[in-house]
PDB file as gemmi writes it, atoms N, CA and C in Angstrom:
CRYST1    1.000    1.000    1.000  90.00  90.00  90.00 P 1                      
ATOM      1  N   MET A   1      80.035 126.605  82.606  1.00  0.00           N  
ATOM      2  CA  MET A   1      81.380 126.986  82.214  1.00  0.00           C  
ATOM      3  C   MET A   1      82.386 126.175  83.023  1.00  0.00           C  
ATOM      4  N   ASN A   2      83.369 125.610  82.346  1.00  0.00           N  
ATOM      5  CA  ASN A   2      84.421 124.861  83.025  1.00  0.00           C  
ATOM      6  C   ASN A   2      85.287 125.791  83.858  1.00  0.00           C  
ATOM      7  N   ILE A   3      85.912 125.208  84.884  1.00  0.00           N  
ATOM      8  CA  ILE A   3      86.759 125.978  85.783  1.00  0.00           C  
ATOM      9  C   ILE A   3      88.119 125.282  85.878  1.00  0.00           C  
ATOM     10  N   THR A   4      89.173 126.063  86.029  1.00  0.00           N  
ATOM     11  CA  THR A   4      90.512 125.507  86.215  1.00  0.00           C  
ATOM     12  C   THR A   4      90.975 125.830  87.622  1.00  0.00           C  
ATOM     13  N   ARG A   5      91.510 124.832  88.295  1.00  0.00           N  
ATOM     14  CA  ARG A   5      92.069 124.998  89.636  1.00  0.00           C  
ATOM     15  C   ARG A   5      93.570 124.813  89.501  1.00  0.00           C  
ATOM     16  N   ILE A   6      94.335 125.824  89.941  1.00  0.00           N  
ATOM     17  CA  ILE A   6      95.789 125.740  89.919  1.00  0.00           C  
ATOM     18  C   ILE A   6      96.272 125.733  91.360  1.00  0.00           C  
ATOM     19  N   ASN A   7      96.990 124.659  91.715  1.00  0.00           N  
ATOM     20  CA  ASN A   7      97.497 124.467  93.071  1.00  0.00           C  
ATOM     21  C   ASN A   7      99.016 124.500  93.055  1.00  0.00           C  
ATOM     22  N   GLU A   8      99.599 125.178  94.038  1.00  0.00           N  
ATOM     23  CA  GLU A   8     101.049 125.255  94.163  1.00  0.00           C  
ATOM     24  C   GLU A   8     101.479 124.625  95.476  1.00  0.00           C  
ATOM     25  N   PHE A   9     102.538 123.800  95.401  1.00  0.00           N  
ATOM     26  CA  PHE A   9     103.035 123.093  96.571  1.00  0.00           C  
ATOM     27  C   PHE A   9     104.536 123.296  96.708  1.00  0.00           C  
ATOM     28  N   THR A  10     104.998 123.436  97.944  1.00  0.00           N  
ATOM     29  CA  THR A  10     106.421 123.514  98.248  1.00  0.00           C  
ATOM     30  C   THR A  10     106.738 122.424  99.255  1.00  0.00           C  
ATOM     31  N   ALA A  11     107.773 121.659  98.971  1.00  0.00           N  
ATOM     32  CA  ALA A  11     108.160 120.559  99.849  1.00  0.00           C  
ATOM     33  C   ALA A  11     108.970 121.064 101.035  1.00  0.00           C  
ATOM     34  N   ALA A  12     108.856 120.350 102.139  1.00  0.00           N  
ATOM     35  CA  ALA A  12     109.710 120.606 103.300  1.00  0.00           C  
ATOM     36  C   ALA A  12     111.139 120.206 102.925  1.00  0.00           C  
ATOM     37  N   ALA A  13     112.103 120.696 103.689  1.00  0.00           N  
ATOM     38  CA  ALA A  13     113.513 120.379 103.431  1.00  0.00           C  
ATOM     39  C   ALA A  13     113.713 118.865 103.357  1.00  0.00           C  
ATOM     40  N   GLU A  14     114.405 118.432 102.322  1.00  0.00           N  
ATOM     41  CA  GLU A  14     114.736 117.017 102.116  1.00  0.00           C  
ATOM     42  C   GLU A  14     113.513 116.126 101.884  1.00  0.00           C  
ATOM     43  N   LYS A  15     112.368 116.710 101.535  1.00  0.00           N  
ATOM     44  CA  LYS A  15     111.138 115.928 101.349  1.00  0.00           C  
ATOM     45  C   LYS A  15     110.576 116.039  99.931  1.00  0.00           C  
ATOM     46  N   SER A  16     111.352 116.586  99.000  1.00  0.00           N  
ATOM     47  CA  SER A  16     110.851 116.808  97.634  1.00  0.00           C  
ATOM     48  C   SER A  16     110.379 115.526  96.964  1.00  0.00           C  
ATOM     49  N   ALA A  17     111.197 114.489  97.016  1.00  0.00           N  
ATOM     50  CA  ALA A  17     110.839 113.233  96.350  1.00  0.00           C  
ATOM     51  C   ALA A  17     109.598 112.618  96.988  1.00  0.00           C  
ATOM     52  N   GLU A  18     109.516 112.673  98.307  1.00  0.00           N  
ATOM     53  CA  GLU A  18     108.359 112.108  99.005  1.00  0.00           C  
ATOM     54  C   GLU A  18     107.081 112.882  98.685  1.00  0.00           C  
ATOM     55  N   LEU A  19     107.181 114.217  98.660  1.00  0.00           N  
ATOM     56  CA  LEU A  19     105.994 115.011  98.338  1.00  0.00           C  
ATOM     57  C   LEU A  19     105.557 114.750  96.904  1.00  0.00           C  
ATOM     58  N   PHE A  20     106.505 114.691  95.987  1.00  0.00           N  
ATOM     59  CA  PHE A  20     106.154 114.425  94.592  1.00  0.00           C  
ATOM     60  C   PHE A  20     105.455 113.072  94.467  1.00  0.00           C  
ATOM     61  N   SER A  21     105.960 112.066  95.158  1.00  0.00           N  
ATOM     62  CA  SER A  21     105.323 110.740  95.132  1.00  0.00           C  
ATOM     63  C   SER A  21     103.902 110.800  95.676  1.00  0.00           C  
ATOM     64  N   PHE A  22     103.718 111.520  96.784  1.00  0.00           N  
ATOM     65  CA  PHE A  22     102.380 111.663  97.345  1.00  0.00           C  
ATOM     66  C   PHE A  22     101.453 112.357  96.350  1.00  0.00           C  
ATOM     67  N   LEU A  23     101.922 113.443  95.755  1.00  0.00           N  
ATOM     68  CA  LEU A  23     101.094 114.174  94.793  1.00  0.00           C  
ATOM     69  C   LEU A  23     100.743 113.298  93.591  1.00  0.00           C  
ATOM     70  N   GLN A  24     101.678 112.434  93.182  1.00  0.00           N  
ATOM     71  CA  GLN A  24     101.399 111.515  92.072  1.00  0.00           C  
ATOM     72  C   GLN A  24     100.245 110.577  92.410  1.00  0.00           C  
ATOM     73  N   THR A  25     100.128 110.187  93.685  1.00  0.00           N  
ATOM     74  CA  THR A  25      99.026 109.299  94.074  1.00  0.00           C  
ATOM     75  C   THR A  25      97.683 110.019  94.013  1.00  0.00           C  
ATOM     76  N   LEU A  26      97.705 111.352  94.084  1.00  0.00           N  
ATOM     77  CA  LEU A  26      96.459 112.116  94.017  1.00  0.00           C  
ATOM     78  C   LEU A  26      95.897 112.207  92.601  1.00  0.00           C  
ATOM     79  N   VAL A  27      96.766 112.138  91.602  1.00  0.00           N  
ATOM     80  CA  VAL A  27      96.330 112.337  90.217  1.00  0.00           C  
ATOM     81  C   VAL A  27      95.234 111.352  89.805  1.00  0.00           C  
ATOM     82  N   PRO A  28      95.382 110.036  90.025  1.00  0.00           N  
ATOM     83  CA  PRO A  28      94.290 109.142  89.631  1.00  0.00           C  
ATOM     84  C   PRO A  28      93.018 109.356  90.456  1.00  0.00           C  
ATOM     85  N   TYR A  29      93.175 109.708  91.733  1.00  0.00           N  
ATOM     86  CA  TYR A  29      92.000 109.990  92.565  1.00  0.00           C  
ATOM     87  C   TYR A  29      91.239 111.186  91.995  1.00  0.00           C  
ATOM     88  N   ILE A  30      91.963 112.263  91.722  1.00  0.00           N  
ATOM     89  CA  ILE A  30      91.336 113.477  91.196  1.00  0.00           C  
ATOM     90  C   ILE A  30      90.743 113.211  89.813  1.00  0.00           C  
ATOM     91  N   SER A  31      91.527 112.561  88.953  1.00  0.00           N  
ATOM     92  CA  SER A  31      91.085 112.305  87.574  1.00  0.00           C  
ATOM     93  C   SER A  31      89.808 111.485  87.509  1.00  0.00           C  
ATOM     94  N   SER A  32      89.619 110.595  88.481  1.00  0.00           N  
ATOM     95  CA  SER A  32      88.431 109.739  88.467  1.00  0.00           C  
ATOM     96  C   SER A  32      87.247 110.343  89.222  1.00  0.00           C  
ATOM     97  N   ALA A  33      87.445 111.501  89.842  1.00  0.00           N  
ATOM     98  CA  ALA A  33      86.359 112.147  90.586  1.00  0.00           C  
ATOM     99  C   ALA A  33      85.299 112.668  89.617  1.00  0.00           C  
ATOM    100  N   GLU A  34      84.059 112.585  90.039  1.00  0.00           N  
ATOM    101  CA  GLU A  34      82.965 113.079  89.207  1.00  0.00           C  
ATOM    102  C   GLU A  34      83.140 114.575  88.952  1.00  0.00           C  
ATOM    103  N   GLY A  35      83.082 114.959  87.694  1.00  0.00           N  
ATOM    104  CA  GLY A  35      83.210 116.365  87.322  1.00  0.00           C  
ATOM    105  C   GLY A  35      84.611 116.782  86.925  1.00  0.00           C  
ATOM    106  N   CYS A  36      85.599 115.894  87.113  1.00  0.00           N  
ATOM    107  CA  CYS A  36      86.969 116.241  86.719  1.00  0.00           C  
ATOM    108  C   CYS A  36      87.136 116.004  85.222  1.00  0.00           C  
ATOM    109  N   ILE A  37      87.676 116.999  84.542  1.00  0.00           N  
ATOM    110  CA  ILE A  37      87.943 116.902  83.112  1.00  0.00           C  
ATOM    111  C   ILE A  37      89.375 116.439  82.882  1.00  0.00           C  
ATOM    112  N   SER A  38      90.314 116.985  83.674  1.00  0.00           N  
ATOM    113  CA  SER A  38      91.716 116.590  83.547  1.00  0.00           C  
ATOM    114  C   SER A  38      92.481 117.006  84.796  1.00  0.00           C  
ATOM    115  N   CYS A  39      93.634 116.375  84.979  1.00  0.00           N  
ATOM    116  CA  CYS A  39      94.503 116.689  86.110  1.00  0.00           C  
ATOM    117  C   CYS A  39      95.942 116.446  85.677  1.00  0.00           C  
ATOM    118  N   GLN A  40      96.797 117.436  85.903  1.00  0.00           N  
ATOM    119  CA  GLN A  40      98.192 117.336  85.495  1.00  0.00           C  
ATOM    120  C   GLN A  40      99.083 117.812  86.630  1.00  0.00           C  
ATOM    121  N   LEU A  41     100.111 117.027  86.955  1.00  0.00           N  
ATOM    122  CA  LEU A  41     101.089 117.376  87.982  1.00  0.00           C  
ATOM    123  C   LEU A  41     102.387 117.777  87.300  1.00  0.00           C  
ATOM    124  N   LEU A  42     102.930 118.923  87.701  1.00  0.00           N  
ATOM    125  CA  LEU A  42     104.171 119.433  87.121  1.00  0.00           C  
ATOM    126  C   LEU A  42     105.198 119.683  88.213  1.00  0.00           C  
ATOM    127  N   LYS A  43     106.476 119.463  87.858  1.00  0.00           N  
ATOM    128  CA  LYS A  43     107.588 119.758  88.762  1.00  0.00           C  
ATOM    129  C   LYS A  43     108.314 120.973  88.194  1.00  0.00           C  
ATOM    130  N   HIS A  44     108.648 121.934  89.059  1.00  0.00           N  
ATOM    131  CA  HIS A  44     109.336 123.150  88.617  1.00  0.00           C  
ATOM    132  C   HIS A  44     110.638 122.775  87.922  1.00  0.00           C  
ATOM    133  N   ASN A  45     110.953 123.473  86.860  1.00  0.00           N  
ATOM    134  CA  ASN A  45     112.136 123.189  86.062  1.00  0.00           C  
ATOM    135  C   ASN A  45     113.439 123.460  86.807  1.00  0.00           C  
ATOM    136  N   GLU A  46     113.470 124.468  87.662  1.00  0.00           N  
ATOM    137  CA  GLU A  46     114.703 124.854  88.354  1.00  0.00           C  
ATOM    138  C   GLU A  46     114.678 124.601  89.856  1.00  0.00           C  
ATOM    139  N   HIS A  47     113.505 124.578  90.452  1.00  0.00           N  
ATOM    140  CA  HIS A  47     113.371 124.422  91.906  1.00  0.00           C  
ATOM    141  C   HIS A  47     112.699 123.082  92.195  1.00  0.00           C  
ATOM    142  N   SER A  48     113.502 122.090  92.540  1.00  0.00           N  
ATOM    143  CA  SER A  48     112.987 120.722  92.686  1.00  0.00           C  
ATOM    144  C   SER A  48     112.030 120.547  93.855  1.00  0.00           C  
ATOM    145  N   ASP A  49     111.900 121.565  94.694  1.00  0.00           N  
ATOM    146  CA  ASP A  49     110.981 121.463  95.833  1.00  0.00           C  
ATOM    147  C   ASP A  49     109.620 122.087  95.538  1.00  0.00           C  
ATOM    148  N   GLN A  50     109.392 122.541  94.298  1.00  0.00           N  
ATOM    149  CA  GLN A  50     108.140 123.214  93.956  1.00  0.00           C  
ATOM    150  C   GLN A  50     107.376 122.430  92.887  1.00  0.00           C  
ATOM    151  N   PHE A  51     106.062 122.315  93.127  1.00  0.00           N  
ATOM    152  CA  PHE A  51     105.194 121.542  92.242  1.00  0.00           C  
ATOM    153  C   PHE A  51     103.914 122.315  91.973  1.00  0.00           C  
ATOM    154  N   MET A  52     103.287 121.991  90.846  1.00  0.00           N  
ATOM    155  CA  MET A  52     102.019 122.612  90.494  1.00  0.00           C  
ATOM    156  C   MET A  52     101.081 121.522  89.989  1.00  0.00           C  
ATOM    157  N   MET A  53      99.828 121.607  90.407  1.00  0.00           N  
ATOM    158  CA  MET A  53      98.815 120.701  89.899  1.00  0.00           C  
ATOM    159  C   MET A  53      97.750 121.554  89.214  1.00  0.00           C  
ATOM    160  N   ILE A  54      97.484 121.223  87.972  1.00  0.00           N  
ATOM    161  CA  ILE A  54      96.486 121.944  87.192  1.00  0.00           C  
ATOM    162  C   ILE A  54      95.312 121.001  86.970  1.00  0.00           C  
ATOM    163  N   GLU A  55      94.159 121.405  87.476  1.00  0.00           N  
ATOM    164  CA  GLU A  55      92.955 120.582  87.402  1.00  0.00           C  
ATOM    165  C   GLU A  55      91.880 121.338  86.629  1.00  0.00           C  
ATOM    166  N   ARG A  56      91.186 120.637  85.736  1.00  0.00           N  
ATOM    167  CA  ARG A  56      90.044 121.221  85.027  1.00  0.00           C  
ATOM    168  C   ARG A  56      88.802 120.498  85.496  1.00  0.00           C  
ATOM    169  N   TRP A  57      87.788 121.284  85.857  1.00  0.00           N  
ATOM    170  CA  TRP A  57      86.546 120.760  86.419  1.00  0.00           C  
ATOM    171  C   TRP A  57      85.343 121.334  85.686  1.00  0.00           C  
ATOM    172  N   VAL A  58      84.226 120.617  85.768  1.00  0.00           N  
ATOM    173  CA  VAL A  58      82.999 121.142  85.167  1.00  0.00           C  
ATOM    174  C   VAL A  58      82.480 122.321  85.979  1.00  0.00           C  
ATOM    175  N   ASP A  59      82.741 122.318  87.292  1.00  0.00           N  
ATOM    176  CA  ASP A  59      82.358 123.444  88.147  1.00  0.00           C  
ATOM    177  C   ASP A  59      83.105 123.369  89.485  1.00  0.00           C  
ATOM    178  N   ILE A  60      83.079 124.450  90.231  1.00  0.00           N  
ATOM    179  CA  ILE A  60      83.771 124.536  91.518  1.00  0.00           C  
ATOM    180  C   ILE A  60      83.215 123.513  92.500  1.00  0.00           C  
ATOM    181  N   GLU A  61      81.913 123.311  92.477  1.00  0.00           N  
ATOM    182  CA  GLU A  61      81.279 122.390  93.420  1.00  0.00           C  
ATOM    183  C   GLU A  61      81.819 120.969  93.271  1.00  0.00           C  
ATOM    184  N   SER A  62      82.089 120.542  92.054  1.00  0.00           N  
ATOM    185  CA  SER A  62      82.643 119.199  91.832  1.00  0.00           C  
ATOM    186  C   SER A  62      84.017 119.077  92.473  1.00  0.00           C  
ATOM    187  N   HIS A  63      84.835 120.111  92.333  1.00  0.00           N  
ATOM    188  CA  HIS A  63      86.157 120.095  92.958  1.00  0.00           C  
ATOM    189  C   HIS A  63      86.030 120.028  94.472  1.00  0.00           C  
ATOM    190  N   GLN A  64      85.175 120.851  95.029  1.00  0.00           N  
ATOM    191  CA  GLN A  64      85.019 120.891  96.480  1.00  0.00           C  
ATOM    192  C   GLN A  64      84.490 119.569  97.026  1.00  0.00           C  
ATOM    193  N   LEU A  65      83.612 118.913  96.301  1.00  0.00           N  
ATOM    194  CA  LEU A  65      83.101 117.614  96.724  1.00  0.00           C  
ATOM    195  C   LEU A  65      84.214 116.565  96.709  1.00  0.00           C  
ATOM    196  N   ALA A  66      85.073 116.604  95.702  1.00  0.00           N  
ATOM    197  CA  ALA A  66      86.190 115.655  95.623  1.00  0.00           C  
ATOM    198  C   ALA A  66      87.128 115.828  96.811  1.00  0.00           C  
ATOM    199  N   ILE A  67      87.380 117.076  97.213  1.00  0.00           N  
ATOM    200  CA  ILE A  67      88.232 117.338  98.378  1.00  0.00           C  
ATOM    201  C   ILE A  67      87.587 116.770  99.634  1.00  0.00           C  
ATOM    202  N   THR A  68      86.308 117.000  99.790  1.00  0.00           N  
ATOM    203  CA  THR A  68      85.579 116.527 100.967  1.00  0.00           C  
ATOM    204  C   THR A  68      85.631 115.009 101.082  1.00  0.00           C  
ATOM    205  N   ASN A  69      85.596 114.318  99.949  1.00  0.00           N  
ATOM    206  CA  ASN A  69      85.558 112.857  99.951  1.00  0.00           C  
ATOM    207  C   ASN A  69      86.931 112.202 100.083  1.00  0.00           C  
ATOM    208  N   TYR A  70      88.026 112.981  99.987  1.00  0.00           N  
ATOM    209  CA  TYR A  70      89.362 112.387 100.087  1.00  0.00           C  
ATOM    210  C   TYR A  70      89.620 111.974 101.537  1.00  0.00           C  
ATOM    211  N   PRO A  71      90.193 110.787 101.769  1.00  0.00           N  
ATOM    212  CA  PRO A  71      90.442 110.315 103.141  1.00  0.00           C  
ATOM    213  C   PRO A  71      91.327 111.288 103.933  1.00  0.00           C  
ATOM    214  N   GLN A  72      90.765 111.855 104.971  1.00  0.00           N  
ATOM    215  CA  GLN A  72      91.471 112.870 105.759  1.00  0.00           C  
ATOM    216  C   GLN A  72      92.690 112.311 106.485  1.00  0.00           C  
ATOM    217  N   ASP A  73      92.668 111.033 106.862  1.00  0.00           N  
ATOM    218  CA  ASP A  73      93.827 110.447 107.535  1.00  0.00           C  
ATOM    219  C   ASP A  73      95.033 110.395 106.602  1.00  0.00           C  
ATOM    220  N   GLU A  74      94.802 110.142 105.315  1.00  0.00           N  
ATOM    221  CA  GLU A  74      95.897 110.131 104.344  1.00  0.00           C  
ATOM    222  C   GLU A  74      96.466 111.535 104.151  1.00  0.00           C  
ATOM    223  N   MET A  75      95.586 112.527 104.119  1.00  0.00           N  
ATOM    224  CA  MET A  75      96.050 113.906 103.968  1.00  0.00           C  
ATOM    225  C   MET A  75      96.841 114.333 105.205  1.00  0.00           C  
ATOM    226  N   GLN A  76      96.360 114.003 106.375  1.00  0.00           N  
ATOM    227  CA  GLN A  76      97.063 114.358 107.619  1.00  0.00           C  
ATOM    228  C   GLN A  76      98.444 113.714 107.657  1.00  0.00           C  
ATOM    229  N   ALA A  77      98.555 112.477 107.204  1.00  0.00           N  
ATOM    230  CA  ALA A  77      99.835 111.770 107.204  1.00  0.00           C  
ATOM    231  C   ALA A  77     100.854 112.455 106.291  1.00  0.00           C  
ATOM    232  N   ALA A  78     100.386 113.150 105.269  1.00  0.00           N  
ATOM    233  CA  ALA A  78     101.280 113.805 104.304  1.00  0.00           C  
ATOM    234  C   ALA A  78     101.668 115.224 104.709  1.00  0.00           C  
ATOM    235  N   MET A  79     101.056 115.774 105.732  1.00  0.00           N  
ATOM    236  CA  MET A  79     101.281 117.181 106.078  1.00  0.00           C  
ATOM    237  C   MET A  79     102.742 117.496 106.388  1.00  0.00           C  
ATOM    238  N   SER A  80     103.493 116.547 106.920  1.00  0.00           N  
ATOM    239  CA  SER A  80     104.904 116.797 107.246  1.00  0.00           C  
ATOM    240  C   SER A  80     105.765 116.953 105.997  1.00  0.00           C  
ATOM    241  N   LEU A  81     105.237 116.614 104.838  1.00  0.00           N  
ATOM    242  CA  LEU A  81     105.983 116.734 103.584  1.00  0.00           C  
ATOM    243  C   LEU A  81     105.957 118.147 103.022  1.00  0.00           C  
ATOM    244  N   PHE A  82     105.027 118.967 103.496  1.00  0.00           N  
ATOM    245  CA  PHE A  82     104.864 120.326 102.981  1.00  0.00           C  
ATOM    246  C   PHE A  82     105.741 121.308 103.747  1.00  0.00           C  
ATOM    247  N   GLY A  83     106.482 122.133 103.000  1.00  0.00           N  
ATOM    248  CA  GLY A  83     107.311 123.165 103.612  1.00  0.00           C  
ATOM    249  C   GLY A  83     106.559 124.464 103.811  1.00  0.00           C  
ATOM    250  N   ALA A  84     105.429 124.595 103.160  1.00  0.00           N  
ATOM    251  CA  ALA A  84     104.562 125.772 103.274  1.00  0.00           C  
ATOM    252  C   ALA A  84     103.143 125.310 102.981  1.00  0.00           C  
ATOM    253  N   ALA A  85     102.192 126.096 103.422  1.00  0.00           N  
ATOM    254  CA  ALA A  85     100.793 125.754 103.156  1.00  0.00           C  
ATOM    255  C   ALA A  85     100.548 125.747 101.646  1.00  0.00           C  
ATOM    256  N   PRO A  86      99.869 124.724 101.136  1.00  0.00           N  
ATOM    257  CA  PRO A  86      99.547 124.710  99.707  1.00  0.00           C  
ATOM    258  C   PRO A  86      98.695 125.930  99.338  1.00  0.00           C  
ATOM    259  N   LYS A  87      98.898 126.415  98.113  1.00  0.00           N  
ATOM    260  CA  LYS A  87      98.121 127.547  97.606  1.00  0.00           C  
ATOM    261  C   LYS A  87      97.304 127.060  96.419  1.00  0.00           C  
ATOM    262  N   GLY A  88      96.083 127.554  96.311  1.00  0.00           N  
ATOM    263  CA  GLY A  88      95.263 127.175  95.173  1.00  0.00           C  
ATOM    264  C   GLY A  88      94.209 128.219  94.878  1.00  0.00           C  
ATOM    265  N   ASN A  89      93.904 128.372  93.602  1.00  0.00           N  
ATOM    266  CA  ASN A  89      92.895 129.333  93.164  1.00  0.00           C  
ATOM    267  C   ASN A  89      92.157 128.789  91.955  1.00  0.00           C  
ATOM    268  N   TYR A  90      90.949 129.323  91.756  1.00  0.00           N  
ATOM    269  CA  TYR A  90      90.119 128.960  90.613  1.00  0.00           C  
ATOM    270  C   TYR A  90      90.269 130.020  89.520  1.00  0.00           C  
ATOM    271  N   TYR A  91      90.273 129.551  88.268  1.00  0.00           N  
ATOM    272  CA  TYR A  91      90.379 130.443  87.114  1.00  0.00           C  
ATOM    273  C   TYR A  91      89.335 130.055  86.076  1.00  0.00           C  
ATOM    274  N   LYS A  92      88.800 131.065  85.378  1.00  0.00           N  
ATOM    275  CA  LYS A  92      87.827 130.834  84.299  1.00  0.00           C  
ATOM    276  C   LYS A  92      88.547 130.798  82.974  1.00  0.00           C  
TER     277      LYS A  92                                                      
END                                                                             
């Protein structure tokens, strides 16, 4: 059964454009990961500091493996762009 991962992100003050750009760089990485069916990045219609990424995967394990393989130094460099801890959950 396919699984959907919905992630919510909030940018730090004055960092909305930078966070959105960073998240855009993740889309091709995620989309090309083994087991990824689709990946879509959305910007909130009214709150420019809020973003959502909707990912469809063949299973949870594929998503978790993709996270493990992402370069941790790149993720650490982007942490200052987040105004709150990212939230994410799996849905059937």
